[in-house]
C-alpha positions in Angstrom: 1.8 -15.5 -7.7 3.7 -15.2 -4.4 4.6 -12.2 -2.4 3.8 -10.3 0.7 1.6 -7.3 1.5 3.4 -4.0 1.4 1.6 -2.9 4.5 1.4 -5.9 6.8 3.7 -8.5 5.3 0.9 -11.1 5.1 1.1 -13.5 2.1 -0.8 -12.2 -0.9 -3.4 -14.4 -2.6 -4.1 -14.6 -6.3 -6.0 -11.2 -6.3 -3.8 -8.6 -4.6 -5.0 -5.0 -4.6 -2.6 -2.6 -6.4 -2.0 0.8 -4.9 0.1 3.6 -6.4 2.1 5.5 -3.7 4.5 8.2 -4.7 4.6 7.0 -8.3 5.3 3.4 -7.3 2.7 0.6 -7.5 2.7 -1.8 -4.6 0.4 -4.8 -3.8 -1.6 -5.2 -0.6 -3.8 -7.9 0.7 -7.0 -6.0 1.6 -8.8 -2.6 1.4 -7.7 -1.8 5.0 -4.1 -2.1 4.1 -4.6 -0.1 0.9 -6.3 2.7 3.0 -3.5 2.6 5.6 -0.8 3.1 2.9 -2.7 5.9 1.3 -3.2 7.7 4.7 0.5 7.2 5.6 1.6 8.6 2.2 -0.8 11.6 2.6 0.5 12.3 6.1 4.1 12.1 4.9 3.5 14.3 1.9 1.8 16.9 4.2 4.7 16.8 6.6 7.1 17.4 3.7 5.0 20.4 2.6 3.9 18.9 -0.7 
């Protein structure tokens, strides 16, 4: 499997972490990137009044 992390653009290995953000599933390289995406989405949703 080949691809890049949705958060930091690092190459993904054979065991990426799947994160669902806004109904879309993306793959990240580590727990830190997963948490960063979740926090960014939560911040954006709060700013949108959701």
